[in-house]
N, C-alpha and C positions, 0 to 999 in steps of 0.2 A: 503493500500499501504505501509505504510511504517514498519506495521509488518511482512508483509508478507518479505522486504527487510532487516527485524532484521534476522530473523528466518533463512534465506538464508545463510546469514552469520557464523551462527553455523553452518549452516550446513555441510559448506565448509572446518569448520575447519578439520573436522574427513574426508574428500576424500583427491581422488587425485591430486587436484588445490594445496595440502598444501602437499603432501606425495610424489609429484615431485623430484628428484636431483633440490638441489637449480638453478642451472647453468641450466638446461632446462627447469623448470619452468618459468626464470626469461627470457628465449629468446620466450618461446610461449605468456606470457601476453604482452611480447613488440609487441609482429606480432598481436597479436586478439585485441590491447589495438589502434594499428594505423588503424587496418581494421575494426570496429567498428565504432570508431571517424570521422576516414576521410568522411563518405560521412554525417556525422552529420554533417560535418563544413560548408559543400558546400551547400546541400543539405535544412536546416533546411531555410536557408534567403529567400528561392525561395516557401518554402513549405508552410511555415506558414503563410505570406499574405493573398494566398489562402483558408487556413481553418479558418482565421478571416473573410473571406468576407459570408463565406457561414454557414447558422441557421443552430446551433448545431455542427457546423465543432471542436472545441475542447472538444463538452462531444463524439464526433462520435472515437473522438484522444485516449480518455484517456478508455472509451470504450474499444476499442481496443487492449491499452495498459496492462489492466487488461486481458480479454481472453487469450492475446499471453501469457503475463506471468505465467495463470494457465498454461497451456502447455506447456511452458518451463517448468516450475518446474517440473510438469510431468516423462516430458525428460527426465531432468537432475537427478531426483532417480532412473532409470534406466539405468543408465551413469557414473555412482558417478564411479568406480574403469576404467573408460573408454576415451581414451583422447575426446571423441565426448564433454567428459564434458566444456573443455575450448571452443568453440565458442559457447554452449546454456549460457553459464555466461556473458560471452561480449553481446551474445545479451538482456539479461538480464540490465544492465547495459546502453547500450544506449536506452533502451523502460523507465528505470526509471530516464532519465535525460529528455526523451520526456514526461515523465506525469507530473515531475514538471515543466516544462515550461509549458506546456500548463494548469496547475493550477493557473500558475500566469498570463495568460491571463484570465482564468473563471472567478478568483474569486471577480474582479470591479462589476460583473453585480451580484451579489447577492446579494447586498449593497445598500443602499439608497444613504449613502453621503460617500467623501471619512475619513470622521469620522468614521466611522463605519467600513472602511473598513484596517484602522490601526487595530481596536480591532481586526476583524473576521483574518487579518494575525497574530496577536499576539493567538488569541486561539486557531488557525491552528497549529501555532508552537508549542502550550504546549499540544496539543492533539496527534501530533507527537513525541514530546521529552515521554510523558511519554509509550505513546504504542510501544516505540521502546526497552524501557524498560521491560516493562512488557514482550511481546512478546518473548522476550529472556528467560524467565523461564523455560514455556514448550520449547521450541527449546531444550535449554540445559538434558532437562529429557529424551523427547525425544530419546534425541541426545545420551543419556549415556546408555541408557534401548533397545530403539531397533537399535540404527547405523543412518548416515547419512541421510539414504531412507526415515527414516518414518520422519523427520526434514524435508526431500525438499515435504513430504505430506504437513502435518500443512501448511507450507509457501503458497503450490501452492492451500489450501483452504481458507487460507486468501485474498489470491488475487479472489479465486473466488466469497468471499465476498465483496470484493471492486466491482467488476463488478457485481454485485445487484444494492447495493449503488449506480452507474454510472447511473439508467435509471431515477435517481432525481434531478439529477443534469439540470441546467438550460439549452435552447435549444435558445441562442439570439444570434443575430451575436455579432461578437467581435469587428471590423471594417468593416464598410460596405465600407468604400473609404480611400485612401491610405492617407498618414499625408499632411499636408499644411504646408506651409510656416511657420506660428509661430508656429506651432506643434514642428519642427525644427530645429525652431531656440530657442525653450524653453529648448528643449531636450538635447541640446547643451552647456547649459550653463556653467561659468567656477564652479559656486559650486556642481553643477551635476556632472559636470564629471569627477572631484576631485572624488566622494562622490562612483564613479561606479570605477573607479581605487581604492577606497581603499577596496568596494568591492569586486574585482576582487580578490586582493591580498589574502586576506583571504578566499576566496573560494577554492583559491591556497595552501595557507599554509595546508587548511583539509585535499585535496584530494593528497596532496605531501606526507603528514604526515599520514593517512589512509596507504595508498601503501608501505609507507617507511618500514613503521610500522611490517605490513606482512610479507615480506620478514626479515627482522632484528629481530622479533622476531621467526623466528622459528628455529634459531642459537640457542638458548637459551633454559634452563631447562624450563618444565611448559612453553613452550612458548604460547601456545593454552591458554591455562587460562587466559595467560595477555591478550591476543588478545579479547575477550571475557569479559575482566574487562575493556579496553577501548574502547569499541562496546557501552555497557551500560553506562559507567563515559559521556561519548561524547553524548549521547543520555540523558541520566539525566541535561548535563549540558545547552545542547540545550532548555530544556525546563524551565530548571531556567533561561537563557537566555529572552527567549520569557514571562517570568510570571516578570520580572521585566522594559523589556525594556519600559512600558507605564509610567511609573512610573520616569524615570531616563529622561526621553525626559522632564517634567513637571520641571526638576532644568539643562539637559543642555541643549544648541543648538544643531543639528543635526550634523554637518560638528564636533562639539567637542566630542560626541559622536563616531564618528568614528575613531578621534583622539585618544583617549581611550581605544578603539577597539582595534586598530592599537599596543598601549604600551602593552595592555593584551598578545600581540602578541608577543612584542619583549621579552619583560620580560620574558616569561614561554617560548622561542626557547632558548633562553639562558643561560637562569635558568637551565632548564632540560641536555643541555648538560654540563652544572658545573658539576651539580650534578651526571647526568650518569644514567643507570640501566632502569627494565622495569618498575619500580615502577614512575619515573620523565617521561617516555615513556607517561604514564597514563594521571599521569597530565597534560603533552602538548594536550595532545588531548582534556581533559575537557575544558582546558581554551581555548581551537583557537574554539573552537566547541561555548563554550558559548559567544564567542565576536566578532562567525558569527551571530548568532541568533541576539544579537542586534545588530549589524553592517546593516544587513537584513532590519532589522524595522526604524533604522536611513534612510535609503538611501530612502526607499517607501516615505516615510514623506518626503525628500529632492524633492522626484519626484511630489509629490502632491502638494508641495510649491512654486516650483519652474517652472512647468509647469504645472499649471490647466487647459489650455485650451488644452492638450494632450487627447487622448483617453488613458487611464490607463492599459486598458486591454492590446494592445500593445503594450505600449512602457514597462512594466513588462514582456511583454510573449521575446521581443529584449533583454531587460538584463538581463534575466535570460538565453536565450542562449548563452551570452557571457561567463557571469560566472561560468559554468556548462562545458563551450568549455577552462573555463582558469583549471576549478578542472582536466580534463579527461588533458591537457596536464601535468599542475604540475604532475601525476598519473605516465603519460609516463615516465617524467623525472624520479624520483624516481624508480622506475623497470630499468632506462637505467645505473643511476649511480652504484657504487656498494663502497658505503662506511657506516665507522661505523653508530653505531646510536646515539653517541654523534654526528659527523657531521652531519648528517641528522639535527636532534634541532640545529642544531646550522645556517645551513641555512633559517632553516624558519626563527629565531630570525634577521638573519640577513635582509632577505626580507620586514619581517613587518617593523623593524628599517630606513631602505632604504627608502621604501615609508613613513611611520610617517614624516623623514627630509623632505622628495619633498612638502607634503600637507601644512606641516607650511611656509616652503616656500610661498609654492601658495597662501598661507590665507593671508599672509605678506603683499604679496604685492596687494590683494583685499583689504585689508585697504586703504594701503597706495595713490591706485588708488581711490577708493570711497570718502577719505577724513574723515572717519565717525567713529564710532563707532564698537568695533571689533563684536559686534552683528550684525551689519549691512553691514558690509566688509563680514562677513563670507557667509550673504544668497547674495547674489554677487551684494552689493547696491542697494537690491530693496527696492522701498518703501512699499511694496505689502507682509514681509515678512509673516504673518500669514496669507494670502487670501488664501481660499482654493477653490478646483474645484469640480464640480458635479462629481462621478462616474458615468461609462456609463453603459448601460445596466439597463432593468430593476429592478423597485425594487418591490422586493415580496414584499408576504402578510406581512408574521412575519419579526421582527425589535428586532436588538441585547435588553440585556439590559440594556446597561447606553443612548442607545437613546430614552425606552420610561422611563424612567425617567426624561430625557431635556427635555419631553414632556408633564410628572406631572408639 
Protein backbone atom coordinates (compact mmCIF):
# COMPACT_ATOMS: atom_id res chain seq x y z
CA UNK A 1 0.00 0.00 0.00
CA UNK A 2 2.75 2.46 0.95
CA UNK A 3 4.75 1.64 -2.18
CA UNK A 4 1.69 2.23 -4.33
CA UNK A 5 1.07 5.58 -2.64
CA UNK A 6 4.64 6.73 -3.20
CA UNK A 7 4.53 5.74 -6.87
CA UNK A 8 1.21 7.56 -7.33
CA UNK A 9 2.68 10.78 -5.92
CA UNK A 10 5.59 10.60 -8.37
CA UNK A 11 3.23 9.98 -11.28
CA UNK A 12 1.08 12.97 -10.34
CA UNK A 13 4.14 15.23 -10.45
CA UNK A 14 4.05 15.10 -14.27
CA UNK A 15 0.29 15.11 -14.77
CA UNK A 16 -2.52 17.61 -15.20
CA UNK A 17 -2.78 17.59 -11.41
CA UNK A 18 0.32 19.82 -11.25
CA UNK A 19 0.37 21.31 -14.76
CA UNK A 20 -2.93 23.14 -14.35
CA UNK A 21 -2.99 26.87 -13.66
CA UNK A 22 -2.26 27.46 -9.96
CA UNK A 23 -5.54 29.22 -9.11
CA UNK A 24 -7.62 26.68 -11.02
CA UNK A 25 -5.79 23.83 -9.34
CA UNK A 26 -6.41 25.32 -5.89
CA UNK A 27 -10.15 25.63 -6.47
CA UNK A 28 -10.45 22.08 -7.73
CA UNK A 29 -8.34 20.63 -4.93
CA UNK A 30 -10.44 22.50 -2.36
CA UNK A 31 -13.65 21.23 -3.91
CA UNK A 32 -12.59 17.60 -3.99
CA UNK A 33 -11.02 17.69 -0.53
CA UNK A 34 -14.36 18.87 0.84
CA UNK A 35 -16.40 16.37 -1.18
CA UNK A 36 -14.09 13.45 -0.40
CA UNK A 37 -13.63 13.89 3.32
CA UNK A 38 -17.04 15.25 4.33
CA UNK A 39 -18.69 11.81 3.97
CA UNK A 40 -15.76 10.23 5.78
CA UNK A 41 -16.24 12.66 8.67
CA UNK A 42 -19.90 11.74 9.22
CA UNK A 43 -20.03 8.11 8.12
CA UNK A 44 -16.87 6.76 9.80
CA UNK A 45 -18.29 6.87 13.37
CA UNK A 46 -21.30 4.85 12.17
CA UNK A 47 -19.64 2.36 9.84
CA UNK A 48 -16.64 1.66 12.09
CA UNK A 49 -18.52 -0.10 14.92
CA UNK A 50 -20.55 -2.15 12.44
CA UNK A 51 -17.41 -3.33 10.65
CA UNK A 52 -15.70 -4.13 13.96
CA UNK A 53 -18.57 -6.48 14.91
CA UNK A 54 -18.36 -8.41 11.62
CA UNK A 55 -16.10 -11.50 11.48
CA UNK A 56 -13.26 -10.44 9.20
CA UNK A 57 -14.83 -6.99 8.78
CA UNK A 58 -11.58 -5.03 8.77
CA UNK A 59 -9.94 -7.60 6.49
CA UNK A 60 -12.85 -7.16 4.09
CA UNK A 61 -12.38 -3.38 4.16
CA UNK A 62 -8.63 -3.60 3.50
CA UNK A 63 -9.21 -6.02 0.62
CA UNK A 64 -11.82 -3.67 -0.81
CA UNK A 65 -9.43 -0.75 -0.54
CA UNK A 66 -6.66 -2.64 -2.34
CA UNK A 67 -9.00 -3.71 -5.15
CA UNK A 68 -10.53 -0.25 -5.51
CA UNK A 69 -7.17 1.47 -5.63
CA UNK A 70 -5.93 -0.94 -8.27
CA UNK A 71 -8.91 -0.05 -10.46
CA UNK A 72 -8.55 3.67 -9.72
CA UNK A 73 -4.88 3.69 -10.72
CA UNK A 74 -5.70 2.03 -14.05
CA UNK A 75 -8.36 4.69 -14.66
CA UNK A 76 -5.92 7.43 -13.61
CA UNK A 77 -3.40 6.13 -16.14
CA UNK A 78 -6.01 6.74 -18.84
CA UNK A 79 -6.93 10.20 -17.51
CA UNK A 80 -3.53 11.87 -17.11
CA UNK A 81 -4.54 14.88 -19.21
CA UNK A 82 -8.23 14.90 -18.29
CA UNK A 83 -10.16 16.69 -15.55
CA UNK A 84 -11.46 13.25 -14.56
CA UNK A 85 -8.08 12.78 -12.86
CA UNK A 86 -9.10 14.99 -9.93
CA UNK A 87 -11.98 12.93 -8.50
CA UNK A 88 -9.95 9.76 -9.04
CA UNK A 89 -7.04 11.19 -7.04
CA UNK A 90 -9.19 12.24 -4.14
CA UNK A 91 -11.10 8.97 -4.10
CA UNK A 92 -7.67 7.36 -3.71
CA UNK A 93 -6.88 9.68 -0.80
CA UNK A 94 -10.09 8.71 1.01
CA UNK A 95 -9.30 5.03 0.50
CA UNK A 96 -5.77 5.60 1.77
CA UNK A 97 -7.11 7.01 5.04
CA UNK A 98 -9.66 4.18 5.28
CA UNK A 99 -6.85 1.64 5.03
CA UNK A 100 -4.79 3.33 7.75
CA UNK A 101 -7.75 3.31 10.15
CA UNK A 102 -8.54 -0.34 9.40
CA UNK A 103 -4.91 -1.35 9.82
CA UNK A 104 -4.82 0.28 13.26
CA UNK A 105 -7.85 -1.77 14.28
CA UNK A 106 -6.50 -5.03 12.88
CA UNK A 107 -2.91 -5.07 14.19
CA UNK A 108 -3.82 -5.88 17.85
CA UNK A 109 -5.45 -9.14 16.71
CA UNK A 110 -2.17 -10.35 15.18
CA UNK A 111 -0.07 -10.28 18.37
CA UNK A 112 -0.09 -12.08 21.73
CA UNK A 113 0.50 -9.14 24.10
CA UNK A 114 0.75 -5.37 24.28
CA UNK A 115 4.54 -5.68 24.33
CA UNK A 116 4.41 -7.39 20.95
CA UNK A 117 1.96 -4.75 19.77
CA UNK A 118 4.56 -1.99 20.18
CA UNK A 119 7.13 -4.12 18.39
CA UNK A 120 4.71 -4.92 15.57
CA UNK A 121 3.80 -1.26 15.03
CA UNK A 122 7.45 -0.29 15.08
CA UNK A 123 8.27 -2.91 12.45
CA UNK A 124 5.33 -1.83 10.31
CA UNK A 125 6.57 1.75 10.49
CA UNK A 126 10.07 0.68 9.45
CA UNK A 127 8.71 -1.33 6.55
CA UNK A 128 6.53 1.60 5.46
CA UNK A 129 9.39 4.10 5.49
CA UNK A 130 11.77 1.79 3.63
CA UNK A 131 9.16 0.72 1.09
CA UNK A 132 8.10 4.28 0.35
CA UNK A 133 11.70 5.33 -0.30
CA UNK A 134 12.50 2.28 -2.43
CA UNK A 135 9.28 2.41 -4.48
CA UNK A 136 10.08 5.97 -5.58
CA UNK A 137 13.16 4.85 -7.53
CA UNK A 138 11.47 2.69 -10.24
CA UNK A 139 8.57 5.14 -10.26
CA UNK A 140 10.94 7.99 -11.14
CA UNK A 141 12.66 5.88 -13.81
CA UNK A 142 9.33 4.97 -15.40
CA UNK A 143 8.22 8.60 -15.27
CA UNK A 144 11.36 9.82 -17.02
CA UNK A 145 11.32 6.99 -19.61
CA UNK A 146 7.69 6.29 -20.43
CA UNK A 147 5.68 9.03 -18.73
CA UNK A 148 3.12 9.32 -15.96
CA UNK A 149 0.80 6.65 -17.40
CA UNK A 150 3.41 3.92 -17.01
CA UNK A 151 4.11 5.04 -13.44
CA UNK A 152 0.40 4.80 -12.64
CA UNK A 153 0.32 1.23 -13.96
CA UNK A 154 3.33 0.41 -11.79
CA UNK A 155 1.43 1.81 -8.79
CA UNK A 156 -1.61 -0.28 -9.74
CA UNK A 157 0.54 -3.42 -9.77
CA UNK A 158 1.74 -2.66 -6.26
CA UNK A 159 -1.84 -2.37 -5.04
CA UNK A 160 -2.68 -5.60 -6.82
CA UNK A 161 0.14 -7.26 -4.87
CA UNK A 162 -1.34 -5.78 -1.69
CA UNK A 163 -4.70 -7.32 -2.63
CA UNK A 164 -3.10 -10.76 -2.80
CA UNK A 165 -1.49 -10.19 0.61
CA UNK A 166 -4.82 -9.35 2.23
CA UNK A 167 -5.91 -13.00 1.93
CA UNK A 168 -3.49 -13.81 4.79
CA UNK A 169 -4.91 -11.24 7.20
CA UNK A 170 -6.77 -12.61 10.26
CA UNK A 171 -10.55 -12.76 10.09
CA UNK A 172 -11.19 -11.99 13.76
CA UNK A 173 -13.96 -9.83 15.17
CA UNK A 174 -12.29 -6.60 16.31
CA UNK A 175 -14.93 -5.69 18.91
CA UNK A 176 -18.04 -7.81 19.39
CA UNK A 177 -19.59 -5.44 21.95
CA UNK A 178 -19.66 -1.71 22.53
CA UNK A 179 -17.39 0.03 25.06
CA UNK A 180 -18.36 -0.32 28.72
CA UNK A 181 -18.05 2.31 31.45
CA UNK A 182 -14.52 1.27 32.45
CA UNK A 183 -13.25 1.51 28.88
CA UNK A 184 -14.86 4.91 28.36
CA UNK A 185 -13.35 6.28 31.56
CA UNK A 186 -9.89 4.94 30.75
CA UNK A 187 -9.94 6.38 27.23
CA UNK A 188 -10.85 9.80 28.61
CA UNK A 189 -8.04 10.02 31.15
CA UNK A 190 -6.12 13.32 31.20
CA UNK A 191 -2.74 11.95 29.99
CA UNK A 192 -4.38 9.98 27.19
CA UNK A 193 -6.37 12.96 25.96
CA UNK A 194 -3.26 15.14 26.15
CA UNK A 195 -1.40 12.57 24.07
CA UNK A 196 -4.24 12.51 21.56
CA UNK A 197 -4.04 16.30 21.26
CA UNK A 198 -0.29 16.15 20.63
CA UNK A 199 -0.73 13.49 17.95
CA UNK A 200 -3.58 15.44 16.34
CA UNK A 201 -1.34 18.50 15.98
CA UNK A 202 1.61 16.46 14.70
CA UNK A 203 -0.53 14.68 12.09
CA UNK A 204 -2.18 17.96 11.09
CA UNK A 205 1.26 19.55 10.68
CA UNK A 206 2.29 16.79 8.27
CA UNK A 207 -0.88 17.22 6.19
CA UNK A 208 -0.57 21.01 6.13
CA UNK A 209 3.11 20.92 5.16
CA UNK A 210 2.60 18.35 2.40
CA UNK A 211 -0.09 20.33 0.60
CA UNK A 212 1.64 23.64 1.27
CA UNK A 213 4.73 22.27 -0.47
CA UNK A 214 2.69 20.84 -3.35
CA UNK A 215 1.52 24.32 -4.35
CA UNK A 216 4.43 26.45 -3.19
CA UNK A 217 7.11 24.36 -4.92
CA UNK A 218 5.20 24.61 -8.20
CA UNK A 219 6.24 28.26 -8.42
CA UNK A 220 9.96 27.40 -8.16
CA UNK A 221 12.44 26.07 -10.67
CA UNK A 222 12.88 22.30 -10.38
CA UNK A 223 9.81 22.19 -8.14
CA UNK A 224 9.02 18.61 -9.14
CA UNK A 225 12.49 17.45 -8.11
CA UNK A 226 12.19 19.22 -4.77
CA UNK A 227 8.78 17.64 -4.18
CA UNK A 228 10.19 14.20 -4.90
CA UNK A 229 13.02 14.93 -2.46
CA UNK A 230 10.51 15.90 0.22
CA UNK A 231 8.60 12.63 -0.28
CA UNK A 232 11.78 10.53 -0.09
CA UNK A 233 13.15 12.37 2.95
CA UNK A 234 9.78 12.10 4.68
CA UNK A 235 9.68 8.36 4.09
CA UNK A 236 13.23 7.86 5.35
CA UNK A 237 12.57 10.05 8.40
CA UNK A 238 9.49 7.97 9.22
CA UNK A 239 11.61 4.83 9.03
CA UNK A 240 14.27 6.31 11.34
CA UNK A 241 11.61 7.52 13.76
CA UNK A 242 10.12 4.06 14.04
CA UNK A 243 13.60 2.62 14.50
CA UNK A 244 14.60 4.85 17.42
CA UNK A 245 11.21 5.18 19.14
CA UNK A 246 11.38 1.86 21.09
CA UNK A 247 14.86 2.77 22.35
CA UNK A 248 13.77 6.27 23.38
CA UNK A 249 10.91 4.77 25.34
CA UNK A 250 13.46 3.06 27.60
CA UNK A 251 14.89 6.47 28.53
CA UNK A 252 11.91 8.83 28.50
CA UNK A 253 8.35 8.65 29.74
CA UNK A 254 5.75 8.61 26.99
CA UNK A 255 4.52 12.13 27.79
CA UNK A 256 8.05 13.49 27.61
CA UNK A 257 8.53 11.81 24.26
CA UNK A 258 5.47 13.64 22.94
CA UNK A 259 6.82 16.90 24.34
CA UNK A 260 10.11 16.26 22.53
CA UNK A 261 8.20 15.55 19.31
CA UNK A 262 6.31 18.84 19.55
CA UNK A 263 9.60 20.58 20.30
CA UNK A 264 11.09 19.12 17.12
CA UNK A 265 8.11 20.40 15.13
CA UNK A 266 8.36 23.85 16.71
CA UNK A 267 12.10 24.22 16.11
CA UNK A 268 11.86 22.81 12.58
CA UNK A 269 8.94 25.05 11.61
CA UNK A 270 10.42 28.27 12.97
CA UNK A 271 13.89 27.35 11.71
CA UNK A 272 12.59 26.63 8.20
CA UNK A 273 10.75 29.98 8.22
CA UNK A 274 14.00 31.77 9.09
CA UNK A 275 16.14 29.91 6.56
CA UNK A 276 13.58 29.80 3.76
CA UNK A 277 14.07 28.02 0.43
CA UNK A 278 13.23 24.54 -0.84
CA UNK A 279 16.00 22.85 1.13
CA UNK A 280 14.49 24.12 4.37
CA UNK A 281 11.12 22.78 3.17
CA UNK A 282 12.57 19.31 2.60
CA UNK A 283 14.22 19.33 6.02
CA UNK A 284 10.95 20.43 7.63
CA UNK A 285 9.09 17.55 5.97
CA UNK A 286 11.69 15.16 7.29
CA UNK A 287 11.57 16.58 10.83
CA UNK A 288 7.78 16.43 11.00
CA UNK A 289 7.68 12.87 9.63
CA UNK A 290 10.32 11.84 12.18
CA UNK A 291 8.41 13.46 15.06
CA UNK A 292 5.06 12.01 13.96
CA UNK A 293 6.52 8.49 13.81
CA UNK A 294 7.93 8.73 17.34
CA UNK A 295 4.77 10.40 18.59
CA UNK A 296 2.57 7.62 17.21
CA UNK A 297 4.39 4.88 19.09
CA UNK A 298 4.44 7.05 22.23
CA UNK A 299 0.69 7.58 22.04
CA UNK A 300 0.03 3.88 21.44
CA UNK A 301 2.06 3.11 24.55
CA UNK A 302 -0.03 5.59 26.57
CA UNK A 303 -3.23 3.88 25.39
CA UNK A 304 -1.90 0.49 26.42
CA UNK A 305 -0.71 1.86 29.77
CA UNK A 306 -3.70 3.95 30.82
CA UNK A 307 -6.47 1.91 29.17
CA UNK A 308 -5.54 -1.74 29.85
CA UNK A 309 -9.21 -2.73 29.97
CA UNK A 310 -10.07 -1.18 26.61
CA UNK A 311 -10.41 -2.98 23.30
CA UNK A 312 -7.26 -1.69 21.67
CA UNK A 313 -8.35 -2.50 18.14
CA UNK A 314 -11.45 -0.35 18.48
CA UNK A 315 -9.59 2.37 20.43
CA UNK A 316 -6.82 2.69 17.87
CA UNK A 317 -9.35 2.87 15.05
CA UNK A 318 -11.24 5.68 16.78
CA UNK A 319 -8.13 7.73 17.48
CA UNK A 320 -6.65 7.06 14.05
CA UNK A 321 -9.86 8.33 12.47
CA UNK A 322 -9.45 11.55 14.44
CA UNK A 323 -5.82 11.91 13.38
CA UNK A 324 -6.61 11.30 9.71
CA UNK A 325 -9.39 13.87 9.76
CA UNK A 326 -6.97 16.37 11.32
CA UNK A 327 -4.57 15.64 8.46
CA UNK A 328 -7.34 16.26 5.93
CA UNK A 329 -8.61 19.47 7.51
CA UNK A 330 -5.08 20.85 7.77
CA UNK A 331 -4.52 19.99 4.10
CA UNK A 332 -7.71 21.89 3.28
CA UNK A 333 -6.40 24.95 5.13
CA UNK A 334 -3.04 24.73 3.34
CA UNK A 335 -4.78 24.79 -0.04
CA UNK A 336 -7.32 27.44 0.95
CA UNK A 337 -4.84 30.05 2.18
CA UNK A 338 -2.27 31.46 -0.20
CA UNK A 339 0.83 32.27 1.82
CA UNK A 340 4.55 32.31 0.92
CA UNK A 341 6.63 29.27 1.74
CA UNK A 342 8.26 30.75 4.85
CA UNK A 343 4.90 31.89 6.23
CA UNK A 344 3.51 28.36 5.92
CA UNK A 345 6.52 26.99 7.79
CA UNK A 346 5.99 29.57 10.54
CA UNK A 347 2.34 28.51 10.92
CA UNK A 348 3.50 24.94 11.60
CA UNK A 349 6.07 26.13 14.13
CA UNK A 350 3.59 28.32 16.00
CA UNK A 351 0.99 25.51 16.13
CA UNK A 352 3.56 23.16 17.69
CA UNK A 353 4.73 25.84 20.14
CA UNK A 354 1.17 26.56 21.27
CA UNK A 355 0.39 22.88 21.80
CA UNK A 356 3.70 22.36 23.60
CA UNK A 357 2.98 25.17 26.06
CA UNK A 358 -0.55 23.85 26.62
CA UNK A 359 0.73 20.35 27.44
CA UNK A 360 3.47 21.63 29.75
CA UNK A 361 0.88 23.61 31.71
CA UNK A 362 -1.44 20.60 31.80
CA UNK A 363 1.25 18.24 33.03
CA UNK A 364 2.24 20.81 35.65
CA UNK A 365 -1.32 20.84 36.96
CA UNK A 366 -1.32 17.04 37.06
CA UNK A 367 1.83 17.09 39.17
CA UNK A 368 0.29 19.57 41.59
CA UNK A 369 -2.93 17.56 41.83
CA UNK A 370 -1.12 14.27 42.35
CA UNK A 371 1.41 15.72 44.80
CA UNK A 372 3.94 13.15 43.61
CA UNK A 373 7.00 12.83 41.42
CA UNK A 374 6.91 14.09 37.81
CA UNK A 375 6.94 10.57 36.44
CA UNK A 376 3.85 9.61 38.44
CA UNK A 377 2.03 12.84 37.63
CA UNK A 378 2.70 12.51 33.93
CA UNK A 379 0.87 9.20 34.00
CA UNK A 380 -2.17 10.80 35.60
CA UNK A 381 -1.18 9.88 39.16
CA UNK A 382 -1.83 6.24 38.45
CA UNK A 383 -0.11 3.68 40.63
CA UNK A 384 -0.19 1.22 37.78
CA UNK A 385 1.96 3.11 35.29
CA UNK A 386 3.59 0.01 33.86
CA UNK A 387 0.53 -2.22 34.07
CA UNK A 388 -0.02 -3.82 30.71
CA UNK A 389 -3.26 -5.06 29.28
CA UNK A 390 -3.52 -8.02 26.98
CA UNK A 391 -4.15 -7.30 23.33
CA UNK A 392 -7.50 -8.46 22.05
CA UNK A 393 -7.84 -10.99 19.30
CA UNK A 394 -6.81 -14.57 18.65
CA UNK A 395 -3.14 -15.35 19.15
CA UNK A 396 -1.32 -16.37 15.96
CA UNK A 397 0.90 -19.40 15.76
CA UNK A 398 4.06 -17.43 15.13
CA UNK A 399 5.63 -15.06 17.63
CA UNK A 400 7.94 -12.09 17.30
CA UNK A 401 11.66 -12.40 17.77
CA UNK A 402 11.67 -10.52 21.07
CA UNK A 403 8.90 -12.74 22.49
CA UNK A 404 10.84 -15.89 21.60
CA UNK A 405 13.91 -14.47 23.32
CA UNK A 406 11.90 -13.71 26.44
CA UNK A 407 10.46 -17.24 26.47
CA UNK A 408 13.93 -18.72 26.35
